[in-house]
LOVOPA-782484 format. One line per field, with one value per residue: residue number from 1; residue in one letter; x negated, y negated, z negated of N, C-alpha, C, O in turn. Coordinates in steps of 0.2 Angstrom, whole numbers, plus 2048, in hexadecimal, padded with zeros to 3 digits. Layout:
BEGIN
nr	(NUM ...);
rest	(A ...);
n.c1	(X ...);
n.c2	(Y ...);
n.c3	(Z ...);
ca.c1	(X ...);
ca.c2	(Y ...);
ca.c3	(Z ...);
c.c1	(X ...);
c.c2	(Y ...);
c.c3	(Z ...);
o.c1	(X ...);
o.c2	(Y ...);
o.c3	(Z ...);
***
This chain:
BEGIN
nr	(1 2 3 4 5 6 7 8 9 10 11 12 13 14 15 16 17 18 19 20 21 22 23 24 25 26 27 28 29 30 31 32 33 34 35 36 37 38 39 40 41 42 43 44 45 46 47 48 49 50 51 52 53 54 55 56 57 58 59 60 61 62 63 64 65 66 67 68 69 70 71 72 73 74 75 76 77 78 79 80 81 82 83 84 85 86 87 88 89 90 91 92 93 94 95 96 97 98 99 100 101 102 103 104 105 106 107 108 109 110 111 112 113 114 115 116 117 118 119 120 121 122 123 124 125 126 127 128 129 130 131 132 133 134 135 136 137 138 139 140 141 142 143 144 145 146 147 148 149 150 151 152 153 154 155 156 157 158 159 160 161 162 163 164 165 166 167 168 169 170 171 172 173 174 175 176 177 178 179 180 181 182 183 184 185 186 187 188 189 190 191 192 193 194 195 196 197 198 199 200 201 202 203 204 205 206 207 208 209 210 211 212 213 214 215 216 217 218 219 220 221 222 223 224 225 226 227 228 229 230 231 232 233 234 235 236 237 238 239 240);
rest	(M P Y F P V D D D M P F H P K V L A A G N E A I G M W T R A G A L C K K H T T G G F V S D A T V S V L G G P K L A S R L V I A G L W V T A D G G Y R F H D W K Q Q A G N D D A H V E K E R A E K A R E R N A A R Q S A W R G R N A E S N G V T N A S V T D T P S P S P S P S D F Y S P S K S Q S R S N R A R V S T D S I A I P E M T R K L A A Q R G V T S L R A V V D A V A R H T G L A V D A S G A L R V S L W I L D K R K D A P D A P Q R Y V T G S I S K S P L E V Q Q F I H T E A L E V A S);
n.c1	(F26 F2F F41 F53 F63 F71 F7F F8C F98 F9A F9E FAC FB0 FB8 FB3 FAA FB2 FB9 FB0 FAC FA6 F9D F97 F91 F89 F7F F7D F77 F6A F65 F62 F59 F4F F4C F47 F3B F32 F33 F3E F46 F53 F56 F5D F57 F5C F58 F54 F62 F66 F60 F66 F72 F7B F81 F8E F91 F8C F94 F9E F9B F98 FA5 FA9 FA4 F97 F8C F83 F83 F73 F65 F5E F62 F6B F6F F6F F7E F7E F6F F67 F6E F6E F66 F55 F54 F4D F47 F40 F30 F2E F31 F27 F19 F1B F19 F0F F06 F08 F02 EF4 EF4 EF5 EEA EDF EE1 EDF ED2 ECC ED1 ECB EBE EBB EBE EB3 EA9 EAB EA8 E9C E89 E7F E70 E68 E5C E57 E55 E5F E6E E7C E8B E9A EA6 EB3 EC2 ED3 EDC ED4 ED5 EE3 EE4 EEA EE2 ED8 EDF EEA EF7 EFD F09 F0F F0D F15 F22 F23 F23 F30 F39 F38 F3F F47 F57 F5E F70 F72 F67 F68 F74 F6F F65 F70 F77 F6F F6F F65 F66 F5E F55 F4C F46 F3E F36 F2E F2A F23 F17 F14 F0F F07 EFF F03 F0E F1D F2C F3F F42 F36 F35 F42 F3E F33 F3A F42 F3A F34 F42 F43 F3B F3F F47 F53 F60 F5C F62 F63 F5F F5A F52 F4A F42 F3A F34 F2D F24 F1C F15 F0F F05 EFA EFD F08 F04 EFC F07 F0D F02 EFF F0A F0B F11 F10 F12 F0E F0B);
n.c2	(170 17E 17C 181 181 17A 17A 16B 16E 176 175 176 181 192 19E 198 191 19D 1A3 199 18D 18E 19C 197 18D 198 19E 193 191 19E 19D 193 19A 1A4 19F 198 1A6 1AC 1B6 1BC 1B9 1C2 1C7 1CB 1D7 1D2 1C5 1C0 1C4 1B9 1AD 1AD 1BA 1CA 1C9 1BC 1C0 1C8 1C3 1BC 1C4 1CA 1BD 1BE 1BA 1BD 1CE 1DF 1E8 1F1 1F1 1E4 1D7 1CF 1C0 1BD 1BC 1B6 1B3 1AA 19F 18F 18F 199 1AA 1BD 1C5 1CA 1C1 1B5 1B4 1B6 1AA 1A1 1A2 1A0 192 18F 193 187 17E 17D 17B 170 168 16A 167 157 154 154 14B 140 141 13F 132 12B 12D 12C 127 12C 123 118 10A 0FE 101 0FE 0FF 10B 106 109 115 110 10F 111 11A 128 12B 12B 12F 13A 134 139 13A 12D 123 11E 126 133 134 130 13C 146 142 144 151 158 163 162 16B 16E 16F 167 15C 157 157 14D 143 142 13A 130 12E 12C 130 13A 13C 12F 12E 137 132 127 12E 133 129 121 128 133 140 14E 154 15C 15F 164 15F 151 14F 154 14B 13F 140 142 134 12D 133 130 123 119 116 115 10F 103 104 111 118 10F 10C 117 11A 10D 10D 118 112 107 10F 11A 123 128 12F 138 140 145 14C 155 15B 163 16B 165 164 166 16E 163);
n.c3	(D04 D02 D08 D01 D0B D0C D12 D15 D17 D0C CFF D00 D05 D06 D02 CF8 CF0 CEB CE5 CDA CCF CC5 CCA CD4 CD3 CCE CDA CE3 CD9 CDC CE9 CEC CE6 CED CF9 CF3 CEE CFB CFF D08 D05 CFB CEA CD9 CCD CC3 CC4 CC5 CB8 CB1 CBA CB4 CB3 CB9 CB9 CBF CCA CD0 CD3 CDD CE6 CEA CEE CF9 CFE CF9 CF9 CF2 CEF CEF CDE CDE CE5 CF3 CFE D08 D1A D1B D24 D2B D28 D2B D2D D25 D24 D27 D18 D1A D26 D22 D17 D1F D27 D1D D19 D23 D23 D18 D1C D25 D1E D13 D1D D22 D18 D14 D1F D1E D10 D15 D1E D14 D0D D15 D1B D0F D0B D0B D16 D1F D24 D27 D1F D26 D31 D38 D2E D32 D34 D28 D2B D31 D29 D32 D3B D37 D39 D48 D57 D65 D72 D7D D7D D77 D6A D6E D78 D71 D68 D71 D76 D6D D68 D71 D73 D68 D61 D57 D4A D47 D37 D32 D36 D30 D23 D23 D26 D1B D12 D17 D22 D33 D3F D43 D4B D4E D42 D45 D51 D49 D41 D49 D51 D46 D3D D48 D46 D4B D46 D45 D45 D38 D32 D31 D2B D1E D1B D1B D0F D06 D05 D03 CF5 CED CEA CDD CE0 CEB CFB D04 D12 D18 D22 D29 D1E D1E D29 D28 D1C D20 D2B D23 D19 D1F D1E D11 D14 D1E D16 D10 D19 D1D D0E D0F D18 D25 D32 D44 D54 D61);
ca.c1	(F29 F37 F48 F5A F65 F76 F84 F8F F9F F9A FA2 FB4 FB1 FBD FAD FA8 FB8 FBC FAA FAD FA0 F98 F93 F8E F82 F7A F7B F72 F64 F61 F60 F52 F49 F4B F43 F34 F32 F35 F40 F49 F5A F59 F5C F55 F60 F52 F56 F69 F67 F5E F6A F78 F7B F84 F96 F93 F8A F99 FA4 F96 F98 FAC FAD FA0 F92 F87 F85 F7E F6E F61 F5B F65 F6E F6C F75 F81 F7D F6C F64 F73 F6E F62 F4F F51 F4C F46 F39 F2B F2E F2F F20 F15 F1D F17 F06 F03 F0A EFD EEF EF3 EF2 EE3 EDB EE1 EDD ECC ECB ED1 EC5 EB6 EBC EBE EAD EA5 EAD EA6 E95 E85 E7C E6A E67 E55 E59 E55 E63 E73 E81 E90 EA0 EAA EB9 EC8 EDA EDE ED2 ED9 EE8 EE3 EEA EDD EDA EE1 EF3 EF8 F01 F10 F10 F0E F1C F26 F24 F27 F38 F3C F39 F3F F4F F5B F65 F75 F70 F62 F6B F7A F6D F64 F73 F79 F6A F6E F61 F6B F5B F4C F49 F45 F3A F32 F2C F25 F1B F14 F12 F09 F02 EFD F05 F14 F22 F31 F43 F41 F30 F39 F45 F39 F2F F3F F46 F33 F34 F45 F45 F34 F42 F4B F5A F60 F5B F69 F63 F5B F55 F4E F45 F3E F36 F30 F28 F1F F18 F12 F0B F04 EF7 F01 F0D EFF EFB F0A F0D EFC EFF F10 F0A F17 F0F F12 F0B F0D);
ca.c2	(177 181 17B 185 17F 17B 177 166 170 17C 174 17A 187 196 1A3 194 18F 1A4 1A6 196 188 192 1A1 195 18A 19C 1A0 18F 192 1A3 19C 190 19D 1A8 19C 198 1A9 1B0 1BD 1BC 1BB 1C9 1C4 1D1 1D8 1CF 1BE 1C0 1C2 1B2 1A8 1AD 1C1 1CD 1C5 1B6 1C2 1CC 1BB 1B8 1CA 1CA 1B8 1C0 1B3 1C2 1D6 1E3 1EC 1F6 1EB 1DE 1D3 1CC 1BC 1BC 1B8 1B2 1B0 1A7 197 18C 18F 1A1 1B0 1C3 1C3 1CA 1BB 1B0 1B4 1B3 1A3 19D 1A5 19B 18D 18E 190 183 177 17E 179 169 166 16C 160 153 155 154 143 13B 141 13B 12B 128 131 129 12A 130 121 114 104 0FA 103 0FA 106 10B 103 10F 116 10B 114 114 121 12D 12F 129 135 13A 12F 13B 138 126 123 11E 12C 139 132 133 143 148 140 147 158 159 163 160 16F 169 16E 164 156 156 158 147 13D 141 136 129 12F 12D 130 13E 13B 127 130 13C 12E 124 131 134 122 11D 12E 135 145 150 157 15E 15B 166 15C 14C 150 153 144 139 143 140 12D 12A 136 12B 11C 119 112 117 109 0FF 107 117 119 109 10B 11D 117 108 111 11C 10B 105 113 120 126 12C 133 13C 144 14B 153 15A 160 168 170 166 162 16A 16D 15F);
ca.c3	(D00 D07 D03 D01 D0E D09 D16 D11 D16 D08 CF9 CFE D09 D04 CFD CF3 CEA CE8 CDF CD5 CCE CC1 CCE CDB CD1 CCF CE1 CE6 CD8 CDF CF1 CEB CE4 CF3 CFC CF0 CED D02 CFD D0D D04 CF6 CE4 CD8 CC7 CBD CC5 CC4 CB2 CAF CBA CB4 CB3 CBC CB8 CC3 CD1 CD2 CD5 CE2 CEB CEB CF2 D00 CFC CF7 CFB CEF CF1 CE9 CDA CDD CEA CFB D01 D0E D21 D18 D29 D2F D25 D2D D2A D22 D29 D23 D15 D1D D29 D1D D14 D25 D27 D17 D17 D29 D21 D13 D1C D28 D1B D12 D22 D23 D11 D13 D24 D1A D0B D19 D20 D11 D0C D1A D19 D09 D0A D0A D1C D1E D29 D25 D1B D2C D35 D36 D2B D35 D31 D25 D2F D2F D28 D38 D3E D32 D3C D50 D5D D69 D77 D84 D7B D74 D65 D70 D7C D6C D65 D76 D79 D69 D67 D77 D75 D61 D5F D50 D48 D41 D31 D30 D39 D2B D1C D23 D26 D14 D0E D1C D27 D3A D45 D41 D53 D4D D3D D4A D52 D45 D3C D50 D51 D40 D3A D4A D45 D4C D43 D48 D42 D32 D2E D31 D24 D18 D1B D18 D09 D02 D05 D00 CEE CEB CE7 CD7 CE0 CF1 CFF D08 D19 D17 D27 D29 D19 D1D D2E D26 D17 D26 D2D D1E D16 D24 D1A D0D D18 D22 D11 D0D D1E D1B D09 D0F D21 D2A D39 D49 D5A D65);
c.c1	(F2F F3E F4E F5E F6E F7C F89 F96 FA0 F9E FA9 FB5 FB4 FBA FAC FAE FBA FB6 FAB FA6 F9B F92 F8E F89 F7F F78 F74 F6B F60 F60 F5B F4E F47 F45 F3E F30 F31 F37 F45 F51 F5C F58 F5D F5B F5D F53 F5D F6C F64 F61 F70 F7B F80 F8C F96 F8E F8F F9F FA0 F98 FA1 FAE FA9 F9A F8B F8A F82 F79 F6B F5D F5B F6A F6C F73 F77 F80 F75 F67 F68 F72 F66 F5B F4D F51 F49 F3F F33 F2A F2C F29 F19 F16 F17 F11 F04 F04 F04 EF5 EED EF0 EEC EDE EDC EDE ED4 EC9 ECB ECC EBE EB7 EBB EB7 EA8 EA6 EAA E9F E91 E81 E74 E66 E60 E59 E59 E5B E6B E7A E86 E96 EA4 EB1 EC0 ECE EDC EDC ED3 EDF EEA EE5 EE3 EDE EDD EE9 EF2 EFC F09 F12 F10 F14 F22 F27 F27 F2D F3B F3D F3B F49 F52 F5F F68 F73 F6D F64 F6F F75 F6A F68 F77 F74 F6A F6A F64 F67 F55 F4A F44 F3E F34 F2D F29 F20 F16 F10 F0B F04 EFD EFF F0B F16 F28 F37 F44 F3B F31 F3D F40 F36 F33 F44 F41 F35 F3B F46 F3F F39 F45 F54 F5A F61 F62 F68 F5E F58 F50 F47 F3F F38 F33 F2A F23 F19 F13 F0E F0A F00 EFA F06 F0A EFE EFF F0D F08 EFD F07 F11 F10 F15 F10 F0F F0E F0F);
c.c2	(179 17F 181 180 17F 176 171 16A 175 17A 175 17D 18E 19B 19D 193 197 1A6 1A1 193 18B 198 19C 191 193 19D 19B 18F 199 1A1 19A 195 1A2 1A5 19A 1A0 1AE 1B7 1BF 1BD 1C0 1C6 1CB 1D1 1D3 1C6 1BC 1BF 1BC 1AD 1A7 1B4 1C3 1CB 1C1 1BA 1C6 1C7 1BB 1BE 1CB 1C4 1BA 1BB 1B9 1C9 1D9 1E5 1EE 1F1 1E6 1DD 1D1 1C7 1BD 1BB 1B5 1AE 1AB 1A0 194 18D 196 1A7 1B7 1C0 1C3 1C1 1B4 1AF 1B2 1AD 19E 19D 1A1 196 189 18D 18B 17D 178 17C 173 165 165 165 15A 14F 151 14E 13F 13A 13E 134 127 129 12A 12B 12A 129 11B 10E 0FF 0FB 100 101 106 10A 109 10E 111 111 117 11A 126 130 12B 12F 135 136 132 13B 132 127 124 125 133 139 133 139 146 148 143 14D 15C 15B 165 165 16C 169 169 15D 153 155 150 142 13D 13B 12F 129 130 131 133 13D 133 12A 134 137 12B 127 131 12F 120 124 133 13E 146 154 156 15B 15D 160 155 149 14F 14C 140 13B 141 138 12B 12C 131 125 11F 119 114 10E 106 102 10B 118 114 10A 112 11C 110 10A 115 117 108 109 11A 125 12B 133 138 141 148 14E 159 15F 164 16B 16E 165 167 16A 168 160);
c.c3	(D04 D03 D06 D05 D0B D0D D12 D12 D0F D02 CF8 D02 D04 D01 CF8 CEE CE7 CE3 CDA CD4 CCB CC6 CD3 CD9 CD1 CD6 CE4 CE2 CDC CE7 CF1 CEA CE9 CF7 CFB CF1 CF7 D01 D02 D0A CFE CEF CDF CD1 CC2 CBF CC3 CBD CAE CB2 CB9 CB1 CB8 CBC CBF CCA CD4 CD5 CDC CE8 CEE CEE CF8 D01 CFD CF8 CF6 CF2 CEC CE6 CDA CE3 CEF CFC D07 D14 D1D D1E D2F D2D D28 D2A D25 D28 D23 D20 D17 D22 D27 D19 D18 D26 D23 D16 D1D D26 D1A D15 D22 D25 D17 D18 D22 D1D D11 D18 D22 D14 D10 D1B D1B D0C D0F D1B D13 D07 D0C D12 D1B D21 D23 D23 D21 D32 D33 D34 D30 D31 D2D D28 D2C D2D D2D D3D D3A D35 D44 D52 D61 D6F D7F D82 D77 D6F D67 D73 D77 D69 D69 D77 D73 D64 D6D D77 D6D D64 D57 D4F D44 D3A D2D D31 D32 D25 D1D D22 D1E D0F D11 D20 D2E D3F D43 D47 D51 D48 D40 D4B D4F D42 D43 D4F D4C D3E D41 D49 D47 D48 D46 D44 D3A D2E D2D D2B D1F D16 D17 D12 D05 D01 D00 CF8 CEA CE6 CDF CD8 CE8 CF6 D02 D0E D18 D1D D2B D24 D1B D22 D2D D21 D1C D29 D29 D1A D1A D20 D15 D0F D1B D1C D11 D11 D1D D15 D0B D15 D24 D30 D3D D4F D5F D6C);
o.c1	(F32 F3F F4E F5D F71 F7D F8A F9A FA5 FA1 FAC FBA FB1 FBE FAF FAE FBB FB7 FAB FA1 F95 F8C F89 F83 F7B F72 F6F F66 F5A F5C F57 F48 F41 F3F F3A F2B F2D F34 F49 F55 F61 F53 F62 F5D F61 F53 F5D F71 F66 F60 F73 F7E F83 F8F F9A F8E F8F FA3 FA4 F9A FA2 FB3 FAC F99 F87 F90 F7D F7A F6D F5A F57 F6D F66 F79 F73 F81 F76 F65 F66 F74 F60 F5C F47 F54 F49 F3B F2F F26 F29 F26 F15 F11 F13 F0D F00 EFF F03 EF1 EE7 EEB EE9 ED8 ED7 EDB ED2 EC6 EC6 ECA EBA EB2 EB8 EB6 EA3 EA1 EAA E9D E93 E81 E72 E60 E60 E5D E5D E5B E6D E7B E87 E97 EA5 EB4 EC2 ECF EDD EE0 ED0 EE0 EF0 EE2 EDF EE4 EDE EED EED EFE F0D F17 F14 F18 F26 F2D F2C F30 F41 F42 F3A F4D F4F F64 F67 F72 F6F F62 F6E F78 F6B F66 F79 F76 F66 F6A F65 F69 F50 F44 F3E F39 F2E F28 F24 F1A F10 F0A F05 EFE EF8 EFB F0F F12 F2A F37 F46 F3B F2F F3B F3F F37 F32 F49 F42 F37 F3A F4A F3F F37 F46 F59 F55 F65 F68 F6D F58 F52 F4B F41 F39 F32 F2E F24 F1D F14 F0D F0A F0E F02 EF9 F08 F0D EFF EFE F10 F09 EFD F09 F16 F14 F1A F0F F0D F14 F11);
o.c2	(176 17F 184 17A 184 170 172 168 178 17F 175 17C 18F 19D 19F 195 197 1A9 1A3 196 18B 198 19D 190 193 19D 19D 18F 199 1A4 19D 195 1A4 1A8 198 1A0 1B3 1BC 1C4 1C1 1C3 1C2 1CF 1CC 1D0 1C1 1B7 1BC 1BA 1A7 1A2 1B2 1BF 1CD 1C2 1B6 1C6 1C9 1BA 1BC 1CC 1C4 1B7 1B9 1B8 1CA 1D5 1E4 1ED 1EC 1E2 1E2 1D2 1C8 1BD 1B5 1AF 1A8 1A9 19B 197 18C 198 1A8 1B6 1BC 1BE 1BD 1AF 1A9 1AE 1A9 19A 198 19D 193 184 189 189 179 173 17C 170 15F 160 160 156 149 14D 14A 13A 135 13B 130 121 127 125 131 127 129 11B 10C 0FB 0F8 100 105 100 10C 10E 109 110 116 11D 11D 12A 136 12A 134 130 135 12F 13B 131 12D 127 128 137 13E 137 13B 149 14C 145 14F 162 158 168 165 169 164 166 159 14D 151 14D 13D 137 139 12A 123 136 133 12F 13E 132 128 134 137 12A 126 130 130 11F 123 136 142 142 158 151 156 159 15E 153 144 149 149 13D 138 13D 137 129 128 130 122 125 11A 115 10A 109 104 108 118 116 108 113 11D 10E 108 116 119 107 107 11E 12B 131 138 13E 147 14E 153 15F 165 168 16D 172 164 16C 165 168 15C);
o.c3	(D08 CFD D0B D04 D0A D0C D0C D0E D0E D00 CF3 D05 CFF CFC CF3 CE9 CE1 CDE CD4 CD6 CCE CC6 CD5 CDC CD5 CD8 CE6 CE5 CDE CEA CF4 CED CE9 CF7 D00 CF4 CF8 D02 D01 D0D CFD CEE CE0 CCF CBE CBB CBF CBC CA9 CB0 CBB CAB CBB CC1 CC3 CCF CDA CD9 CE1 CED CF4 CF1 CFC D07 D02 CF9 CF4 CF9 CE7 CE9 CD8 CE5 CF0 CFB D0C D14 D1B D1E D35 D30 D26 D24 D23 D2D D1D D22 D17 D20 D29 D18 D16 D25 D24 D13 D1C D27 D19 D13 D24 D26 D17 D15 D21 D1E D0E D16 D23 D14 D0E D1A D1C D09 D0D D1B D12 D02 D0F D13 D15 D21 D1D D26 D20 D36 D2D D38 D32 D2B D30 D29 D26 D30 D2E D41 D3E D34 D46 D4F D60 D70 D84 D87 D74 D70 D64 D71 D79 D69 D67 D79 D73 D60 D6C D7A D6B D66 D53 D52 D3F D37 D28 D2D D2F D21 D18 D1F D1B D09 D0F D23 D2F D44 D41 D47 D54 D4A D3E D47 D52 D41 D42 D4E D4D D3F D3F D4B D47 D46 D49 D40 D36 D28 D28 D27 D1D D10 D12 D11 D00 CFB CFA CF4 CE4 CE1 CDD CD5 CEB CF5 D01 D11 D17 D1D D2E D25 D19 D20 D30 D22 D1A D29 D2B D17 D19 D1F D14 D0C D1B D1D D11 D0E D1C D15 D07 D17 D27 D34 D3A D50 D60 D6F);
***
């Protein structure tokens, strides 16, 4: 799912201090809603009334975090934040992601149905063995797991914001996560996908692991099918 990025320098930014904690709470919630509904940074008057009211919105405008717009407000410099874009671009991206996810889910269900189905062979025929778990995430013969992992890792670009978000949770090498995903699932993810996989794995624990980086890569190697299903569901795979 989309997420609203917040820089780790944000808590003591002059604009944030000027707006105050209550207004920043509305700013953060509104940002998450904008990402969820692909509004391109537009916040309607109706949304403002639910999240805190026009008085808090005015604080954000005065602080320079929002600007007024017809029927509501807009985030200042929305497109300057990692992963943000115009509303129509974000909607097209989300629609394509939903289409890719639907196609992958259909293919996934088809593979599971085939592996669990009954063959039409006669009783004298030797039944084909059920595919092993590795059959569901093996890369093609023309591209071995190790080679695919190397290509994905070498070509990955890591935005500074993505790197900071990962480091906050103790994931110091997203390249290693990309490598582990490629090696154990046969899928290629970018830095953003690697971050999403890492946070998903860490959030499944009730407590923080002593070594988050090692825990994430180890979890990928131990549960590749579960990781693959998460990547398919969230439409995180990218062209390798």
